[in-house]
MDTraj code that builds the backbone (N, CA, C; nanometers):
import mdtraj as md
import numpy as np

residues = "MET GLY ARG VAL TYR LEU GLY TYR SER PRO GLY GLY ARG ALA VAL ALA VAL LYS ILE VAL HIS PRO GLU LEU ALA ARG ASP ALA GLU PHE MET ALA ARG PHE GLN ARG GLU VAL GLN ALA ALA GLU ALA VAL SER GLY ALA TYR GLY ALA GLY ARG GLY ARG ARG ALA ARG".split()
xyz = np.array([
    [23.1326, 11.5980, 13.6584],
    [23.2557, 11.5691, 13.7275],
    [23.2641, 11.4207, 13.7625],
    [23.1591, 11.3648, 13.8127],
    [23.1588, 11.2254, 13.8552],
    [23.0395, 11.1980, 13.9437],
    [23.0603, 11.1101, 14.0398],
    [22.9535, 11.0746, 14.1329],
    [23.0056, 11.0871, 14.2753],
    [22.9125, 11.1103, 14.3661],
    [22.9458, 11.1154, 14.5077],
    [22.8614, 11.0096, 14.5782],
    [22.9276, 10.9284, 14.6577],
    [22.8613, 10.8197, 14.7291],
    [22.8715, 10.8442, 14.8790],
    [22.7767, 10.7896, 14.9511],
    [22.7804, 10.7905, 15.0963],
    [22.8618, 10.6703, 15.1418],
    [22.9602, 10.6968, 15.2249],
    [23.0415, 10.5898, 15.2807],
    [23.0500, 10.6082, 15.4312],
    [23.1198, 10.5176, 15.4969],
    [23.1366, 10.5252, 15.6421],
    [23.2818, 10.4996, 15.6778],
    [23.3321, 10.5804, 15.7707],
    [23.4691, 10.5630, 15.8194],
    [23.4736, 10.4367, 15.9056],
    [23.5947, 10.3887, 15.9368],
    [23.6041, 10.2725, 16.0260],
    [23.5352, 10.2957, 16.1603],
    [23.5252, 10.4223, 16.2027],
    [23.4583, 10.4547, 16.3287],
    [23.3081, 10.4720, 16.3149],
    [23.2548, 10.4578, 16.1919],
    [23.1113, 10.4667, 16.1707],
    [23.0601, 10.6043, 16.1303],
    [23.1504, 10.6989, 16.1110],
    [23.1101, 10.8346, 16.0715],
    [23.0767, 10.8379, 15.9223],
    [22.9666, 10.9051, 15.8864],
    [22.9276, 10.9170, 15.7460],
    [23.0279, 11.0072, 15.6731],
    [23.0684, 10.9655, 15.5543],
    [23.1631, 11.0416, 15.4727],
    [23.1169, 11.0423, 15.3278],
    [23.1586, 11.1437, 15.2538],
    [23.1312, 11.1500, 15.1101],
    [23.2505, 11.0916, 15.0365],
    [23.2242, 11.0048, 14.9393],
    [23.3285, 10.9452, 14.8566],
    [23.3045, 10.9939, 14.7142],
    [23.3958, 11.0749, 14.6646],
    [23.3790, 11.1346, 14.5318],
    [23.4612, 11.0552, 14.4307],
    [23.3956, 11.0114, 14.3230],
    [23.4605, 10.9379, 14.2143],
    [23.4526, 11.0253, 14.0899],
    [23.5686, 11.0575, 14.0323],
    [23.5696, 11.1434, 13.9132],
    [23.5683, 11.0579, 13.7869],
    [23.5174, 11.1161, 13.6789],
    [23.5176, 11.0471, 13.5500],
    [23.6611, 11.0171, 13.5084],
    [23.6873, 10.9012, 13.4479],
    [23.8236, 10.8642, 13.4081],
    [23.8918, 10.9682, 13.3197],
    [23.8179, 11.0305, 13.2270],
    [23.8827, 11.1291, 13.1393],
    [23.9286, 11.2511, 13.2189],
    [23.8572, 11.2884, 13.3240],
    [23.8998, 11.3996, 13.4083],
    [24.0200, 11.3611, 13.4940],
    [24.0264, 11.2357, 13.5345],
    [24.1382, 11.1891, 13.6164],
    [24.2698, 11.1957, 13.5395],
    [24.2636, 11.1989, 13.4072],
    [24.3840, 11.2099, 13.3234],
    [24.4177, 11.3548, 13.2888],
    [24.3354, 11.4486, 13.3332],
    [24.3535, 11.5903, 13.3022],
    [24.4307, 11.6569, 13.4175],
    [24.5531, 11.6996, 13.3897],
    [24.6399, 11.7555, 13.4948],
    [24.5788, 11.8800, 13.5589],
    [24.5163, 11.9673, 13.4805],
    [24.4565, 12.0889, 13.5344],
    [24.3408, 12.0546, 13.6295],
    [24.2561, 11.9606, 13.5879],
    [24.1456, 11.9182, 13.6744],
    [24.1993, 11.8578, 13.8036],
    [24.2998, 11.7723, 13.7935],
    [24.3525, 11.7057, 13.9121],
    [24.4158, 11.8062, 14.0078],
    [24.4771, 11.9125, 13.9560],
    [24.5329, 12.0164, 14.0424],
    [24.4201, 12.0861, 14.1191],
    [24.3089, 12.1167, 14.0502],
    [24.1941, 12.1791, 14.1178],
    [24.1346, 12.0840, 14.2209],
    [24.1238, 11.9573, 14.1844],
    [24.0679, 11.8572, 14.2752],
    [24.1562, 11.8434, 14.3991],
    [24.2876, 11.8451, 14.3810],
    [24.3799, 11.8369, 14.4951],
    [24.3615, 11.9563, 14.5877],
    [24.3416, 12.0759, 14.5313],
    [24.3158, 12.1943, 14.6150],
    [24.1848, 12.1784, 14.6913],
    [24.0850, 12.1188, 14.6275],
    [23.9571, 12.0937, 14.6952],
    [23.9777, 11.9989, 14.8129],
    [24.0558, 11.8944, 14.7921],
    [24.0842, 11.7984, 14.8993],
    [24.1571, 11.8683, 15.0137],
    [24.2581, 11.9492, 14.9810],
    [24.3334, 12.0194, 15.0848],
    [24.2443, 12.1154, 15.1632],
    [24.1548, 12.1843, 15.0951],
    [24.0628, 12.2757, 15.1637],
    [23.9701, 12.1979, 15.2573],
    [23.9217, 12.0826, 15.2113],
    [23.8330, 12.0011, 15.2948],
    [23.9072, 11.9480, 15.4170],
    [24.0336, 11.9096, 15.3985],
    [24.1125, 11.8583, 15.5111],
    [24.1416, 11.9670, 15.6142],
    [24.1448, 12.0926, 15.5707],
    [24.1761, 12.2031, 15.6610],
    [24.0604, 12.2364, 15.7551],
    [23.9396, 12.1907, 15.7228],
    [23.8229, 12.2181, 15.8068],
    [23.8247, 12.1208, 15.9242],
    [23.8135, 12.1744, 16.0433],
    [23.8142, 12.0871, 16.1610],
    [23.6732, 12.0749, 16.2182],
    [23.6578, 11.9845, 16.3096],
    [23.5293, 11.9677, 16.3763],
    [23.4479, 11.8531, 16.3189],
    [23.3264, 11.8420, 16.3652],
    [23.2394, 11.7294, 16.3286],
    [23.2066, 11.7245, 16.1801],
    [23.2103, 11.8388, 16.1126],
    [23.1724, 11.8413, 15.9708],
    [23.2915, 11.8549, 15.8783],
    [23.4090, 11.8444, 15.9314],
    [23.5304, 11.8534, 15.8503],
    [23.5635, 11.7207, 15.7859],
    [23.6567, 11.7259, 15.6946],
    [23.6927, 11.6071, 15.6174],
    [23.8136, 11.5387, 15.6735],
    [23.8467, 11.5307, 15.7871],
    [23.9644, 11.4700, 15.8442],
    [24.0607, 11.4058, 15.7468],
    [24.1744, 11.3737, 15.7892],
    [24.2757, 11.3151, 15.7027],
    [24.2577, 11.1642, 15.7020],
    [24.2318, 11.1111, 15.5858],
    [24.2159, 10.9669, 15.5710],
    [24.3020, 10.9172, 15.4569],
    [24.2874, 10.7918, 15.4258],
    [24.3615, 10.7340, 15.3144],
    [24.2989, 10.7750, 15.1837],
    [24.3813, 10.8174, 15.0904],
    [24.3319, 10.8568, 14.9578],
    [24.4012, 10.7745, 14.8521],
    [24.3256, 10.7349, 14.7523],
    [24.3847, 10.6656, 14.6380],
    [24.4637, 10.7668, 14.5569],
    [24.5731, 10.7271, 14.5027],
    [24.6538, 10.8166, 14.4181],
    [24.6633, 10.7599, 14.2794],
])
top = md.Topology()
chain = top.add_chain()
for i, resn in enumerate(residues, 1):
    res = top.add_residue(resn, chain, resSeq=i)
    for name in ("N", "CA", "C"):
        top.add_atom(name, md.element.get_by_symbol(name[0]), res)
traj = md.Trajectory(xyz[None], top)
């Protein structure tokens, strides 16, 4: 799928930054699944949730 990097929010919280392979980024079906994954992660609240941040489009 790609790589996942450790990043930090402006507030210093550790976050996962997922980078997908360019060929997958051009695949509409993959991007639809990836968008659902992002939405599911955003729906989780609390210290281990993925809060709403800026996303590249």
